[in-house]
PDB file with SEQRES, HELIX, SHEET and CRYST1 records, atoms N, CA, C and O in Angstrom:
SEQRES   1 A   50  MET GLU THR TYR THR ALA MET ARG GLN PHE ALA ASP SER          
SEQRES   2 A   50  TRP GLY LEU LEU GLY MET THR LEU PHE PHE ILE GLY ALA          
SEQRES   3 A   50  LEU LEU PHE ALA PHE ARG PRO GLY SER LYS ALA SER ALA          
SEQRES   4 A   50  GLU GLU ALA ALA ARG ILE PRO LEU LYS ASP ASP                  
HELIX    1 AA1 THR A    3  PHE A   10  1                                   8    
HELIX    2 AA2 ALA A   11  GLY A   15  3                                   5    
HELIX    3 AA3 LEU A   16  ALA A   30  1                                  15    
HELIX    4 AA4 PRO A   33  SER A   35  5                                   3    
HELIX    5 AA5 LYS A   36  ARG A   44  1                                   9    
HELIX    6 AA6 ILE A   45  LEU A   47  5                                   3    
CRYST1    1.000    1.000    1.000  90.00  90.00  90.00 P 1           1          
ATOM      1  N   MET A   1       0.849  -1.178   0.000  1.00  0.00           N  
ATOM      2  CA  MET A   1       0.000   0.000   0.000  1.00  0.00           C  
ATOM      3  C   MET A   1       0.894   1.241   0.000  1.00  0.00           C  
ATOM      4  O   MET A   1       1.845   1.337   0.776  1.00  0.00           O  
ATOM      5  N   GLU A   2       0.583   2.152  -0.851  1.00  0.00           N  
ATOM      6  CA  GLU A   2       1.369   3.379  -0.938  1.00  0.00           C  
ATOM      7  C   GLU A   2       1.083   4.288   0.253  1.00  0.00           C  
ATOM      8  O   GLU A   2       0.029   4.202   0.883  1.00  0.00           O  
ATOM      9  N   THR A   3       2.030   5.145   0.542  1.00  0.00           N  
ATOM     10  CA  THR A   3       1.871   6.074   1.662  1.00  0.00           C  
ATOM     11  C   THR A   3       0.700   7.017   1.421  1.00  0.00           C  
ATOM     12  O   THR A   3      -0.086   7.281   2.330  1.00  0.00           O  
ATOM     13  N   TYR A   4       0.584   7.522   0.201  1.00  0.00           N  
ATOM     14  CA  TYR A   4      -0.512   8.444  -0.117  1.00  0.00           C  
ATOM     15  C   TYR A   4      -1.869   7.785   0.100  1.00  0.00           C  
ATOM     16  O   TYR A   4      -2.775   8.392   0.670  1.00  0.00           O  
ATOM     17  N   THR A   5      -2.007   6.545  -0.354  1.00  0.00           N  
ATOM     18  CA  THR A   5      -3.281   5.839  -0.223  1.00  0.00           C  
ATOM     19  C   THR A   5      -3.628   5.613   1.245  1.00  0.00           C  
ATOM     20  O   THR A   5      -4.778   5.781   1.650  1.00  0.00           O  
ATOM     21  N   ALA A   6      -2.631   5.232   2.034  1.00  0.00           N  
ATOM     22  CA  ALA A   6      -2.886   4.998   3.456  1.00  0.00           C  
ATOM     23  C   ALA A   6      -3.288   6.283   4.159  1.00  0.00           C  
ATOM     24  O   ALA A   6      -4.229   6.288   4.953  1.00  0.00           O  
ATOM     25  N   MET A   7      -2.583   7.375   3.874  1.00  0.00           N  
ATOM     26  CA  MET A   7      -2.922   8.656   4.509  1.00  0.00           C  
ATOM     27  C   MET A   7      -4.275   9.159   4.033  1.00  0.00           C  
ATOM     28  O   MET A   7      -5.014   9.765   4.810  1.00  0.00           O  
ATOM     29  N   ARG A   8      -4.608   8.923   2.790  1.00  0.00           N  
ATOM     30  CA  ARG A   8      -5.907   9.337   2.262  1.00  0.00           C  
ATOM     31  C   ARG A   8      -7.037   8.580   2.939  1.00  0.00           C  
ATOM     32  O   ARG A   8      -8.062   9.171   3.280  1.00  0.00           O  
ATOM     33  N   GLN A   9      -6.862   7.295   3.135  1.00  0.00           N  
ATOM     34  CA  GLN A   9      -7.893   6.502   3.815  1.00  0.00           C  
ATOM     35  C   GLN A   9      -8.035   6.929   5.272  1.00  0.00           C  
ATOM     36  O   GLN A   9      -9.149   6.985   5.793  1.00  0.00           O  
ATOM     37  N   PHE A  10      -6.921   7.230   5.931  1.00  0.00           N  
ATOM     38  CA  PHE A  10      -6.983   7.701   7.311  1.00  0.00           C  
ATOM     39  C   PHE A  10      -7.715   9.030   7.398  1.00  0.00           C  
ATOM     40  O   PHE A  10      -8.556   9.217   8.277  1.00  0.00           O  
ATOM     41  N   ALA A  11      -7.407   9.953   6.498  1.00  0.00           N  
ATOM     42  CA  ALA A  11      -8.046  11.267   6.512  1.00  0.00           C  
ATOM     43  C   ALA A  11      -9.537  11.159   6.207  1.00  0.00           C  
ATOM     44  O   ALA A  11     -10.343  11.900   6.770  1.00  0.00           O  
ATOM     45  N   ASP A  12      -9.898  10.252   5.331  1.00  0.00           N  
ATOM     46  CA  ASP A  12     -11.312  10.079   4.986  1.00  0.00           C  
ATOM     47  C   ASP A  12     -12.126   9.516   6.143  1.00  0.00           C  
ATOM     48  O   ASP A  12     -13.319   9.800   6.251  1.00  0.00           O  
ATOM     49  N   SER A  13     -11.513   8.735   6.993  1.00  0.00           N  
ATOM     50  CA  SER A  13     -12.278   8.107   8.064  1.00  0.00           C  
ATOM     51  C   SER A  13     -12.011   8.776   9.411  1.00  0.00           C  
ATOM     52  O   SER A  13     -12.856   9.528   9.896  1.00  0.00           O  
ATOM     53  N   TRP A  14     -10.873   8.522  10.014  1.00  0.00           N  
ATOM     54  CA  TRP A  14     -10.578   8.991  11.352  1.00  0.00           C  
ATOM     55  C   TRP A  14     -10.286  10.486  11.391  1.00  0.00           C  
ATOM     56  O   TRP A  14     -10.604  11.151  12.377  1.00  0.00           O  
ATOM     57  N   GLY A  15      -9.694  11.014  10.349  1.00  0.00           N  
ATOM     58  CA  GLY A  15      -9.415  12.453  10.313  1.00  0.00           C  
ATOM     59  C   GLY A  15     -10.701  13.269  10.326  1.00  0.00           C  
ATOM     60  O   GLY A  15     -10.806  14.265  11.042  1.00  0.00           O  
ATOM     61  N   LEU A  16     -11.663  12.847   9.540  1.00  0.00           N  
ATOM     62  CA  LEU A  16     -12.947  13.548   9.501  1.00  0.00           C  
ATOM     63  C   LEU A  16     -13.666  13.449  10.838  1.00  0.00           C  
ATOM     64  O   LEU A  16     -14.257  14.424  11.304  1.00  0.00           O  
ATOM     65  N   LEU A  17     -13.618  12.287  11.449  1.00  0.00           N  
ATOM     66  CA  LEU A  17     -14.242  12.115  12.757  1.00  0.00           C  
ATOM     67  C   LEU A  17     -13.570  13.003  13.801  1.00  0.00           C  
ATOM     68  O   LEU A  17     -14.247  13.625  14.620  1.00  0.00           O  
ATOM     69  N   GLY A  18     -12.249  13.062  13.771  1.00  0.00           N  
ATOM     70  CA  GLY A  18     -11.519  13.897  14.718  1.00  0.00           C  
ATOM     71  C   GLY A  18     -11.839  15.373  14.556  1.00  0.00           C  
ATOM     72  O   GLY A  18     -12.037  16.079  15.545  1.00  0.00           O  
ATOM     73  N   MET A  19     -11.892  15.844  13.318  1.00  0.00           N  
ATOM     74  CA  MET A  19     -12.227  17.256  13.082  1.00  0.00           C  
ATOM     75  C   MET A  19     -13.655  17.567  13.499  1.00  0.00           C  
ATOM     76  O   MET A  19     -13.924  18.651  14.016  1.00  0.00           O  
ATOM     77  N   THR A  20     -14.567  16.639  13.284  1.00  0.00           N  
ATOM     78  CA  THR A  20     -15.953  16.839  13.683  1.00  0.00           C  
ATOM     79  C   THR A  20     -16.074  16.924  15.205  1.00  0.00           C  
ATOM     80  O   THR A  20     -16.783  17.785  15.726  1.00  0.00           O  
ATOM     81  N   LEU A  21     -15.383  16.034  15.916  1.00  0.00           N  
ATOM     82  CA  LEU A  21     -15.421  16.070  17.384  1.00  0.00           C  
ATOM     83  C   LEU A  21     -14.781  17.343  17.920  1.00  0.00           C  
ATOM     84  O   LEU A  21     -15.264  17.911  18.900  1.00  0.00           O  
ATOM     85  N   PHE A  22     -13.704  17.796  17.293  1.00  0.00           N  
ATOM     86  CA  PHE A  22     -13.072  19.041  17.717  1.00  0.00           C  
ATOM     87  C   PHE A  22     -14.015  20.226  17.506  1.00  0.00           C  
ATOM     88  O   PHE A  22     -14.102  21.102  18.367  1.00  0.00           O  
ATOM     89  N   PHE A  23     -14.716  20.266  16.384  1.00  0.00           N  
ATOM     90  CA  PHE A  23     -15.656  21.342  16.096  1.00  0.00           C  
ATOM     91  C   PHE A  23     -16.799  21.360  17.106  1.00  0.00           C  
ATOM     92  O   PHE A  23     -17.188  22.424  17.588  1.00  0.00           O  
ATOM     93  N   ILE A  24     -17.332  20.198  17.421  1.00  0.00           N  
ATOM     94  CA  ILE A  24     -18.416  20.124  18.403  1.00  0.00           C  
ATOM     95  C   ILE A  24     -17.916  20.559  19.776  1.00  0.00           C  
ATOM     96  O   ILE A  24     -18.627  21.252  20.503  1.00  0.00           O  
ATOM     97  N   GLY A  25     -16.710  20.160  20.133  1.00  0.00           N  
ATOM     98  CA  GLY A  25     -16.127  20.579  21.406  1.00  0.00           C  
ATOM     99  C   GLY A  25     -15.920  22.082  21.462  1.00  0.00           C  
ATOM    100  O   GLY A  25     -16.173  22.699  22.497  1.00  0.00           O  
ATOM    101  N   ALA A  26     -15.461  22.689  20.363  1.00  0.00           N  
ATOM    102  CA  ALA A  26     -15.273  24.139  20.325  1.00  0.00           C  
ATOM    103  C   ALA A  26     -16.607  24.866  20.469  1.00  0.00           C  
ATOM    104  O   ALA A  26     -16.684  25.894  21.142  1.00  0.00           O  
ATOM    105  N   LEU A  27     -17.647  24.343  19.847  1.00  0.00           N  
ATOM    106  CA  LEU A  27     -18.978  24.945  19.989  1.00  0.00           C  
ATOM    107  C   LEU A  27     -19.477  24.854  21.421  1.00  0.00           C  
ATOM    108  O   LEU A  27     -20.006  25.823  21.966  1.00  0.00           O  
ATOM    109  N   LEU A  28     -19.309  23.701  22.019  1.00  0.00           N  
ATOM    110  CA  LEU A  28     -19.743  23.539  23.414  1.00  0.00           C  
ATOM    111  C   LEU A  28     -18.959  24.456  24.343  1.00  0.00           C  
ATOM    112  O   LEU A  28     -19.526  25.012  25.284  1.00  0.00           O  
ATOM    113  N   PHE A  29     -17.670  24.622  24.095  1.00  0.00           N  
ATOM    114  CA  PHE A  29     -16.849  25.504  24.924  1.00  0.00           C  
ATOM    115  C   PHE A  29     -17.290  26.961  24.756  1.00  0.00           C  
ATOM    116  O   PHE A  29     -17.364  27.699  25.738  1.00  0.00           O  
ATOM    117  N   ALA A  30     -17.580  27.375  23.532  1.00  0.00           N  
ATOM    118  CA  ALA A  30     -17.950  28.763  23.280  1.00  0.00           C  
ATOM    119  C   ALA A  30     -19.337  29.105  23.819  1.00  0.00           C  
ATOM    120  O   ALA A  30     -19.567  30.230  24.263  1.00  0.00           O  
ATOM    121  N   PHE A  31     -20.250  28.161  23.787  1.00  0.00           N  
ATOM    122  CA  PHE A  31     -21.628  28.429  24.189  1.00  0.00           C  
ATOM    123  C   PHE A  31     -21.993  27.827  25.537  1.00  0.00           C  
ATOM    124  O   PHE A  31     -23.172  27.619  25.821  1.00  0.00           O  
ATOM    125  N   ARG A  32     -20.993  27.543  26.375  1.00  0.00           N  
ATOM    126  CA  ARG A  32     -21.292  27.008  27.705  1.00  0.00           C  
ATOM    127  C   ARG A  32     -21.953  28.100  28.551  1.00  0.00           C  
ATOM    128  O   ARG A  32     -21.766  29.285  28.272  1.00  0.00           O  
ATOM    129  N   PRO A  33     -22.711  27.731  29.563  1.00  0.00           N  
ATOM    130  CA  PRO A  33     -23.476  28.715  30.328  1.00  0.00           C  
ATOM    131  C   PRO A  33     -22.642  29.806  31.005  1.00  0.00           C  
ATOM    132  O   PRO A  33     -23.113  30.940  31.087  1.00  0.00           O  
ATOM    133  N   GLY A  34     -21.453  29.533  31.484  1.00  0.00           N  
ATOM    134  CA  GLY A  34     -20.690  30.523  32.226  1.00  0.00           C  
ATOM    135  C   GLY A  34     -19.759  31.388  31.397  1.00  0.00           C  
ATOM    136  O   GLY A  34     -18.988  32.164  31.960  1.00  0.00           O  
ATOM    137  N   SER A  35     -19.808  31.278  30.087  1.00  0.00           N  
ATOM    138  CA  SER A  35     -18.817  31.974  29.270  1.00  0.00           C  
ATOM    139  C   SER A  35     -19.235  33.376  28.826  1.00  0.00           C  
ATOM    140  O   SER A  35     -18.421  34.096  28.249  1.00  0.00           O  
ATOM    141  N   LYS A  36     -20.456  33.774  29.075  1.00  0.00           N  
ATOM    142  CA  LYS A  36     -20.921  35.068  28.576  1.00  0.00           C  
ATOM    143  C   LYS A  36     -20.168  36.228  29.216  1.00  0.00           C  
ATOM    144  O   LYS A  36     -19.790  37.171  28.520  1.00  0.00           O  
ATOM    145  N   ALA A  37     -19.949  36.180  30.497  1.00  0.00           N  
ATOM    146  CA  ALA A  37     -19.255  37.282  31.181  1.00  0.00           C  
ATOM    147  C   ALA A  37     -17.815  37.413  30.714  1.00  0.00           C  
ATOM    148  O   ALA A  37     -17.342  38.524  30.475  1.00  0.00           O  
ATOM    149  N   SER A  38     -17.116  36.302  30.583  1.00  0.00           N  
ATOM    150  CA  SER A  38     -15.724  36.377  30.132  1.00  0.00           C  
ATOM    151  C   SER A  38     -15.635  36.806  28.670  1.00  0.00           C  
ATOM    152  O   SER A  38     -14.681  37.489  28.294  1.00  0.00           O  
ATOM    153  N   ALA A  39     -16.595  36.428  27.841  1.00  0.00           N  
ATOM    154  CA  ALA A  39     -16.596  36.843  26.443  1.00  0.00           C  
ATOM    155  C   ALA A  39     -16.857  38.343  26.326  1.00  0.00           C  
ATOM    156  O   ALA A  39     -16.236  39.015  25.503  1.00  0.00           O  
ATOM    157  N   GLU A  40     -17.761  38.868  27.135  1.00  0.00           N  
ATOM    158  CA  GLU A  40     -18.020  40.308  27.100  1.00  0.00           C  
ATOM    159  C   GLU A  40     -16.812  41.104  27.587  1.00  0.00           C  
ATOM    160  O   GLU A  40     -16.502  42.166  27.047  1.00  0.00           O  
ATOM    161  N   GLU A  41     -16.137  40.590  28.604  1.00  0.00           N  
ATOM    162  CA  GLU A  41     -14.936  41.262  29.108  1.00  0.00           C  
ATOM    163  C   GLU A  41     -13.829  41.254  28.051  1.00  0.00           C  
ATOM    164  O   GLU A  41     -13.142  42.259  27.863  1.00  0.00           O  
ATOM    165  N   ALA A  42     -13.660  40.154  27.380  1.00  0.00           N  
ATOM    166  CA  ALA A  42     -12.636  40.062  26.329  1.00  0.00           C  
ATOM    167  C   ALA A  42     -12.984  40.965  25.142  1.00  0.00           C  
ATOM    168  O   ALA A  42     -12.087  41.483  24.477  1.00  0.00           O  
ATOM    169  N   ALA A  43     -14.260  41.155  24.877  1.00  0.00           N  
ATOM    170  CA  ALA A  43     -14.670  42.013  23.765  1.00  0.00           C  
ATOM    171  C   ALA A  43     -14.391  43.491  24.061  1.00  0.00           C  
ATOM    172  O   ALA A  43     -14.239  44.287  23.134  1.00  0.00           O  
ATOM    173  N   ARG A  44     -14.322  43.864  25.342  1.00  0.00           N  
ATOM    174  CA  ARG A  44     -14.071  45.259  25.702  1.00  0.00           C  
ATOM    175  C   ARG A  44     -12.584  45.607  25.774  1.00  0.00           C  
ATOM    176  O   ARG A  44     -12.251  46.784  25.912  1.00  0.00           O  
ATOM    177  N   ILE A  45     -11.695  44.647  25.688  1.00  0.00           N  
ATOM    178  CA  ILE A  45     -10.249  44.885  25.829  1.00  0.00           C  
ATOM    179  C   ILE A  45      -9.739  45.933  24.832  1.00  0.00           C  
ATOM    180  O   ILE A  45      -9.001  46.825  25.250  1.00  0.00           O  
ATOM    181  N   PRO A  46     -10.086  45.878  23.549  1.00  0.00           N  
ATOM    182  CA  PRO A  46      -9.545  46.881  22.614  1.00  0.00           C  
ATOM    183  C   PRO A  46     -10.055  48.295  22.886  1.00  0.00           C  
ATOM    184  O   PRO A  46      -9.442  49.263  22.437  1.00  0.00           O  
ATOM    185  N   LEU A  47     -11.148  48.428  23.601  1.00  0.00           N  
ATOM    186  CA  LEU A  47     -11.742  49.741  23.833  1.00  0.00           C  
ATOM    187  C   LEU A  47     -11.271  50.393  25.133  1.00  0.00           C  
ATOM    188  O   LEU A  47     -11.612  51.543  25.409  1.00  0.00           O  
ATOM    189  N   LYS A  48     -10.495  49.669  25.925  1.00  0.00           N  
ATOM    190  CA  LYS A  48     -10.018  50.226  27.202  1.00  0.00           C  
ATOM    191  C   LYS A  48      -8.971  51.298  26.962  1.00  0.00           C  
ATOM    192  O   LYS A  48      -8.096  51.154  26.109  1.00  0.00           O  
ATOM    193  N   ASP A  49      -9.073  52.369  27.726  1.00  0.00           N  
ATOM    194  CA  ASP A  49      -8.046  53.414  27.693  1.00  0.00           C  
ATOM    195  C   ASP A  49      -7.152  53.234  28.894  1.00  0.00           C  
ATOM    196  O   ASP A  49      -7.614  53.275  30.035  1.00  0.00           O  
ATOM    197  N   ASP A  50      -5.870  53.033  28.642  1.00  0.00           N  
ATOM    198  CA  ASP A  50      -4.926  52.829  29.744  1.00  0.00           C  
ATOM    199  C   ASP A  50      -4.429  54.139  30.297  1.00  0.00           C  
ATOM    200  O   ASP A  50      -3.626  54.150  31.230  1.00  0.00           O  
TER     201      ASP A  50                                                      
END                                                                             
């Protein structure tokens, strides 16, 4: 089996699953119940006058 074929099969199966799980995890992290206050604070950082 060629290296390209093996890597292509891995990317088609496990790579796609891994990226999907990472995306779902990022969504859950961004929209968790306690993140609104920290997100609003981070959004105000560029507007602060030192």
